[in-house]
C-alpha positions in Angstrom: -11.3 -25.5 37.7 -12.3 -23.7 34.5 -10.1 -24.4 31.5 -7.8 -21.4 30.6 -9.1 -19.5 27.6 -6.7 -19.2 24.8 -6.6 -17.0 21.6 -7.6 -18.4 18.3 -4.8 -20.8 17.2 -5.8 -20.9 13.6 -5.8 -18.0 11.1 -9.1 -16.3 10.4 -8.2 -16.2 6.7 -5.4 -18.1 4.9 -4.3 -19.3 1.5 -2.1 -22.4 2.0 -1.1 -24.5 -1.1 -1.5 -28.3 -0.8 1.6 -30.1 0.6 2.5 -33.4 2.2 5.9 -32.7 3.8 7.3 -29.8 5.9 10.7 -29.1 7.5 9.1 -27.4 10.5 9.7 -30.1 13.1 13.5 -29.6 12.8 13.2 -25.8 12.9 10.9 -25.9 16.0 13.2 -28.3 17.8 16.2 -26.0 17.0 14.4 -23.0 18.3 13.4 -24.7 21.5 17.0 -25.4 22.3 17.0 -21.8 23.4 14.8 -22.8 26.3 11.7 -21.1 24.8 8.5 -22.9 23.9 6.6 -22.2 20.7 2.9 -21.8 20.8 0.5 -24.1 18.8 -0.3 -21.3 16.3 3.4 -20.7 15.7 4.0 -24.4 15.1 1.1 -24.5 12.7 2.2 -21.4 10.8 5.8 -22.5 10.5 4.6 -25.9 9.2 2.8 -24.2 6.3 5.7 -21.8 5.6 8.3 -24.6 5.5 6.3 -26.9 3.3 8.3 -28.6 0.6 7.4 -30.4 -2.6 8.7 -33.7 -4.0 11.9 -32.0 -5.3 12.6 -30.5 -1.9 11.7 -27.0 -3.1 9.6 -24.6 -1.0 5.9 -24.9 -1.8 5.5 -21.2 -1.1 8.2 -19.1 -2.7 6.5 -16.2 -1.0 4.6 -16.2 2.2 2.9 -13.2 4.0 1.3 -13.1 7.4 -0.5 -10.4 9.4 -1.0 -10.6 13.2 -1.9 -7.9 15.6 0.9 -6.3 17.7 2.6 -8.0 20.6 1.6 -11.5 19.6 5.2 -12.6 18.8 4.9 -12.7 15.0 8.7 -12.0 14.6 9.4 -15.2 16.5 8.2 -17.0 13.4 11.0 -15.2 11.5 13.6 -16.2 14.2 12.6 -19.8 13.9 13.2 -19.7 10.2 16.5 -17.8 10.5 18.0 -20.1 13.1 17.2 -23.0 10.9 18.6 -21.2 7.9 21.9 -20.5 9.7 22.3 -24.2 10.5 21.7 -25.1 6.9 24.1 -22.6 5.4 21.6 -20.2 3.9 22.5 -16.6 2.9 19.7 -14.5 4.4 18.7 -10.8 4.4 16.5 -9.5 7.2 15.0 -6.0 6.4 12.9 -3.7 8.5 11.5 -0.2 8.1 13.2 1.2 11.2 16.8 1.0 12.4 15.6 0.1 15.9 13.5 -2.8 14.6 16.4 -4.2 12.5 18.8 -3.8 15.4 16.4 -5.5 17.8 16.1 -8.5 15.5 19.9 -8.8 15.3 20.2 -8.7 19.1 17.4 -11.4 19.4 19.0 -13.8 17.0 22.5 -13.3 18.6 20.9 -13.9 22.0 19.1 -17.1 20.8 22.4 -18.5 19.4 24.0 -17.9 22.8 21.1 -19.6 24.6 21.6 -22.6 22.3 25.2 -22.8 23.8 27.1 -21.1 20.9 29.7 -18.5 21.6 30.3 -15.3 19.7 33.8 -15.4 18.3 34.2 -19.2 18.5 31.1 -20.6 16.9 29.8 -17.5 15.1 30.8 -14.0 14.3 28.6 -10.9 14.8 29.2 -7.4 13.4 27.5 -4.5 15.1 27.2 -1.7 12.6 23.8 -0.3 13.4 21.5 -0.6 10.4 24.1 -3.0 8.8 24.4 -5.8 11.3 25.6 -9.3 10.3 25.8 -12.8 11.8 27.8 -15.7 10.3 27.8 -19.3 11.7 31.2 -20.7 11.1 30.3 -24.4 10.9 27.8 -24.1 8.1 28.7 -20.7 6.5 25.1 -19.5 7.1 24.8 -15.7 7.1 22.1 -13.2 8.1 22.4 -9.5 7.3 20.1 -7.1 9.1 19.3 -3.8 7.3 16.8 -1.0 7.0 15.1 -0.8 3.7 15.9 1.9 1.0 14.9 2.4 -2.6 18.2 0.9 -3.8 19.4 -1.3 -0.9 20.2 -4.9 -2.0 20.8 -4.2 -5.7 23.5 -6.5 -7.1 23.4 -8.9 -4.1 22.0 -12.4 -3.9 20.3 -14.3 -1.1 18.4 -17.5 -0.4 16.0 -16.1 2.1 14.5 -12.6 2.2 12.6 -11.2 5.2 10.4 -8.2 5.0 9.6 -7.2 8.6 7.2 -4.3 9.2 5.7 -5.2 5.8 2.9 -2.6 6.1 5.7 0.0 5.3 7.1 -1.9 2.3 7.0 0.4 -0.7 7.0 -0.4 -4.4 10.4 1.3 -4.8 11.9 -0.9 -2.1 10.3 -4.0 -3.7 11.9 -3.1 -7.0 15.3 -3.1 -5.3 14.9 -6.3 -3.3 12.7 -8.7 -5.2 15.4 -9.8 -7.6 18.0 -10.5 -4.8 16.7 -14.0 -4.4 16.3 -14.8 -8.1 19.7 -16.6 -8.4 19.0 -18.9 -5.4 18.3 -22.6 -6.2 15.4 -22.5 -3.7 14.4 -18.9 -2.8 11.9 -17.8 -0.3 10.6 -14.3 0.7 8.6 -13.9 3.9 6.6 -10.7 4.7 5.2 -10.1 8.1 3.4 -7.1 9.6 0.1 -5.7 10.6 -2.7 -4.0 8.6 -1.6 -0.5 7.5 -2.5 2.4 9.7 -3.4 5.9 8.4 0.3 6.9 8.4 1.7 3.7 6.8 3.5 4.4 3.5 3.7 0.9 2.0 1.4 -0.6 -0.6 3.0 -3.9 -1.5 1.7 -5.8 1.6 -1.9 -4.8 0.9 -1.6 -5.7 -2.7 0.0 -9.1 -2.0 -2.8 -9.9 0.5 -5.5 -9.1 -2.0 -3.8 -11.1 -4.8 -3.5 -14.1 -2.5 -7.0 -14.0 -1.2 -8.3 -13.7 -4.8 -6.3 -16.8 -5.7 -4.2 -15.0 -8.3 -0.7 -15.5 -6.7 1.4 -18.5 -7.8 3.7 -20.3 -5.4 2.4 -17.9 -2.7 0.8 -18.3 0.7 -1.0 -16.0 3.2 -2.3 -16.1 6.8 -3.9 -13.5 8.9 -5.7 -13.1 12.3 -8.3 -10.4 11.8 -11.9 -9.3 12.0 -13.9 -8.7 8.9 -15.7 -5.6 10.3 -15.1 -3.1 13.0 -15.8 -4.3 16.5 -16.4 -2.4 19.8 -13.3 -1.7 21.8 -14.6 -3.8 24.8 -15.6 -6.8 22.6 -13.5 -9.5 24.5 -14.5 -12.3 22.1 -13.0 -10.2 19.2 -9.7 -10.0 21.3 -9.5 -13.8 21.4 -10.5 -14.2 17.8 -7.6 -12.0 16.5 -4.8 -12.5 19.1 -3.4 -16.1 19.1 -1.1 -15.4 22.0 -3.8 -14.2 24.3 -3.8 -16.5 27.3 -0.1 -17.1 26.9 2.3 -14.1 27.3 -0.5 -11.7 26.2 -3.3 -11.2 28.8 -6.7 -9.5 29.0 -5.2 -7.2 31.6 -2.5 -6.0 29.2 -5.0 -5.3 26.5 -7.2 -3.4 28.9 -4.3 -1.2 29.8 -3.9 -0.1 26.2 -7.5 0.7 25.5 -8.3 4.2 24.4 -11.0 6.2 22.6 -9.8 5.5 19.0 -12.0 2.7 17.8 -10.4 2.4 14.4 -6.9 2.3 15.8 -7.9 -0.5 18.2 -9.5 -2.5 15.3 -6.4 -2.1 13.1 -3.7 -2.6 15.7 -5.3 -5.1 18.1 -7.9 -6.9 16.0 -6.1 -7.0 12.7 -8.9 -5.1 10.8 -8.1 -4.2 7.2 -9.9 -1.0 6.3 -11.6 -1.1 2.9 -10.6 2.5 2.1 -7.5 4.5 3.0 -8.0 6.4 6.2 -5.5 9.2 5.5 -6.8 10.3 2.2 -6.8 14.1 1.8 -10.4 13.7 0.6 -12.4 11.5 2.8 -14.8 8.9 1.5 -17.6 10.5 3.4 -17.0 14.0 1.9 -16.7 12.6 -1.6 -19.8 10.4 -1.3 -21.8 13.3 0.0 -21.4 15.0 -3.4 -22.8 12.1 -5.4 -26.0 12.6 -7.4 -28.3 9.7 -8.2 -29.2 10.9 -11.7 -27.9 13.5 -14.1 -28.7 17.0 -12.8 -30.2 19.7 -14.9 -27.3 21.3 -16.8 -26.9 24.7 -18.3 -24.3 26.1 -20.6 -21.5 24.5 -22.5 -18.9 22.0 -21.4 -15.5 22.7 -20.1 -12.8 20.1 -20.8 -9.4 19.4 -19.4 -6.6 17.1 -20.4 -3.9 16.1 -17.9 -0.8 14.3 -18.9 0.5 12.2 -15.9 3.7 13.3 -14.1 5.5 10.1 -15.3 4.4 10.8 -18.9 2.7 7.4 -19.3 -1.0 8.3 -19.3 -3.3 11.1 -20.5 -6.6 11.7 -18.8 -9.6 13.8 -19.9 -12.6 15.1 -17.9 -15.4 17.6 -18.4 -17.2 20.0 -16.1 -20.5 21.9 -16.6 -22.7 24.1 -14.5 -26.0 22.9 -13.1 -29.2 24.9 -12.8 -28.9 24.9 -9.0 -25.5 26.6 -9.1 -23.2 23.6 -8.7 -20.6 22.3 -11.0 -20.9 18.7 -12.3 -17.7 16.8 -13.2 -17.2 13.6 -15.0 -14.1 11.7 -16.2 -14.1 10.8 -19.9 -11.2 8.4 -20.2 -7.6 7.8 -19.2 -5.4 6.1 -21.9 -1.7 5.4 -22.3 0.2 8.2 -24.1 1.4 5.6 -26.6 -2.2 5.5 -28.0 -1.7 9.1 -29.2 -4.0 12.0 -29.0 -6.6 11.0 -31.6 -9.2 9.9 -29.0 -8.8 13.3 -27.3 -9.1 15.3 -30.6 -12.1 13.4 -31.8 -14.0 14.0 -28.5 -13.2 17.7 -28.5 -14.1 18.2 -32.2 -17.5 16.7 -31.6 -18.4 18.1 -28.2 -19.9 21.5 -27.4 -16.8 22.7 -25.5 -16.5 26.3 -24.3 -12.9 26.0 -23.2 -10.1 23.4 -23.1 -7.4 23.2 -20.4 -4.2 21.2 -21.2 -1.7 20.5 -18.5 1.5 18.5 -18.6 4.7 20.2 -19.6 6.0 17.3 -21.7 3.0 17.1 -24.1 0.6 20.0 -23.7 2.1 22.0 -26.6 1.9 18.9 -28.9 -1.8 18.5 -28.3 -2.4 22.3 -28.6 -0.8 22.2 -32.1 -2.9 19.2 -33.1 -6.0 21.1 -32.1 -5.0 24.2 -34.0 -4.9 22.1 -37.1 -8.6 21.6 -36.7 -9.1 25.3 -35.9 -9.8 24.6 -32.2 -8.3 27.6 -30.5 -10.2 27.9 -27.2 -7.2 26.3 -25.3 -5.6 27.4 -22.0 -2.2 26.1 -21.0 -2.3 26.9 -17.2 0.6 28.4 -15.3 1.9 26.8 -12.1 0.1 29.6 -10.2 -3.2 28.7 -11.9 -2.8 25.0 -11.2 -2.3 25.8 -7.5 -5.5 27.9 -7.6 -7.3 25.0 -9.4 -6.3 22.6 -6.6 -7.4 25.0 -3.9 -10.8 25.6 -5.6 -11.3 21.9 -5.9 -10.8 21.4 -2.1 -13.0 24.3 -1.3 -15.8 23.1 -3.6 -15.7 19.7 -1.9 -16.1 21.3 1.6 -18.7 23.8 0.5 -20.6 21.1 -1.6 -20.7 23.2 -4.7 -19.3 20.2 -6.7 -21.2 17.1 -7.7 -20.5 13.9 -9.6 -22.2 10.7 -10.6 -20.1 8.3 -8.5 -17.8 7.0 -11.2 -15.9 4.1 -9.6 -12.5 5.1 -11.0 -12.7 8.8 -10.1 -14.1 7.9 -6.7 -11.3 5.5 -5.9 -8.6 8.0 -6.8 -10.3 10.9 -5.0 -10.6 9.0 -1.8 -7.1 7.6 -1.9 -4.9 10.7 -2.4 -2.4 12.8 -0.5 -1.4 16.4 -0.8 1.9 17.4 -2.3 3.7 20.7 -2.3 3.7 22.8 -5.5 5.8 25.9 -6.0 7.6 27.8 -3.2 4.6 29.7 -1.6 2.8 26.9 0.1 0.7 25.8 -2.8 -0.4 22.1 -3.1 -1.5 19.5 -5.5 -2.5 15.9 -5.1 -0.8 12.5 -5.5 -2.2 9.0 -5.5 -1.5 6.7 -2.5 -1.4 3.7 -4.7 0.7 2.9 -7.8 -2.2 1.5 -9.8 -4.3 4.6 -9.5 -3.3 7.5 -11.8 -3.9 10.9 -10.1 -4.1 12.5 -13.5 -7.8 11.4 -13.7 -8.7 13.6 -10.8 -6.3 16.3 -11.9 -8.1 16.6 -15.2 -11.4 16.8 -13.4 -10.2 19.6 -11.0 -8.8 21.6 -14.0 -12.1 21.3 -15.8 -13.8 22.4 -12.6 -11.5 25.4 -12.4 -12.2 26.4 -16.0 -15.9 26.1 -15.5 -15.8 28.1 -12.2 -13.6 30.9 -13.3 -14.6 31.7 -16.9 -16.3 35.1 -17.1 -19.5 35.1 -19.1 -19.1 36.3 -22.6 -20.6 39.7 -23.3 -23.0 39.8 -26.2 -21.5 41.8 -29.1 -23.5 44.8 -30.0 -23.7 45.8 -33.6 -24.8 49.3 -34.5 -25.5 50.8 -37.9 
């Protein structure tokens, strides 16, 4: 009889700090009192998460793991939480959706009852959807179940923080939650989820993964089941590579039933593939790369420059645009610097460059720069109206689609352009752009599109006729 094939029981990529002792055996034994059996991959992962040092402190104060859907990744969290209840920990379990948070509350309550405990006698449960709570009387251990908000958790303290559906974990939510475990003598934060899909809103999980894999995260661990490149939908070996529970409760038949035509979705959701670029960008990588020129094209006419002050007022970016002899417009970013550096770098460039027109946008500082330029007798300045900014954004989009725009492939400008969303401007259906990532300032692209607008719309100067 052929041996039953099982999914890969070890992560395809992981960062586990060295340790000699773990509290996982006790936690697994406690979980299995429910009558459930943990899989080898679950035991191995819990062992790493619950590693302790010589002082009894968690080796990993933060731990993140990514596993494709329906493999039972949240069971890892329940193992940790049941142990935490028995040891009197104060815990916060957060999720993106109310339904997910509520489901976890119901699961932990059910597991306590399977262990022989009674609601009302051994523990207390509060069912306020989105704000559920379980308290174990004997130890005082508490779990609160909540959906995440930008201010939820402020002013509270916990020993153990769970970030479920971590692909939706935003920077604003992290700012509200990361300090909630600071006062604990032995804090731990665990994030679990899947790679982000085109509609995922979070950025924290992706950044954390990257930081761990590059070895730049202290007291932090990571594990994932994934493929490094896209695979065909019917690649069964890839199924077993990325799904550790395949051969247990997950079967080939179940995966076959979910197969569709979307290869990327299959790779992300079922194979744990992490796309190297953001799929839902308003400007696709293919469209943007199609505008790249290998060398500097033949240029004609003078430069058009634009300065954009970021919406949060922290940075200023400058770009230039110029016509090419083949009828396109070439754009290039000059620099993006913190506002605290002042405007001298901008003024020096504009004084020494052959600039036809300068556009300055950013209500908080545009007039300040305009006045500084006037001191140097630079008066070819335009302060665009909201209506003109809307037109500039539309012209930028149109130029990309019609391929009347070109660029040299600057890494910063390319990263920002291919990782942006649209945002509403004004009340008549106008749009602008915003970055999908906090560490990418959209003002770089905004300055380029404003320079493009100036270059595309300026009417040629008529030669002055002098008669005697």
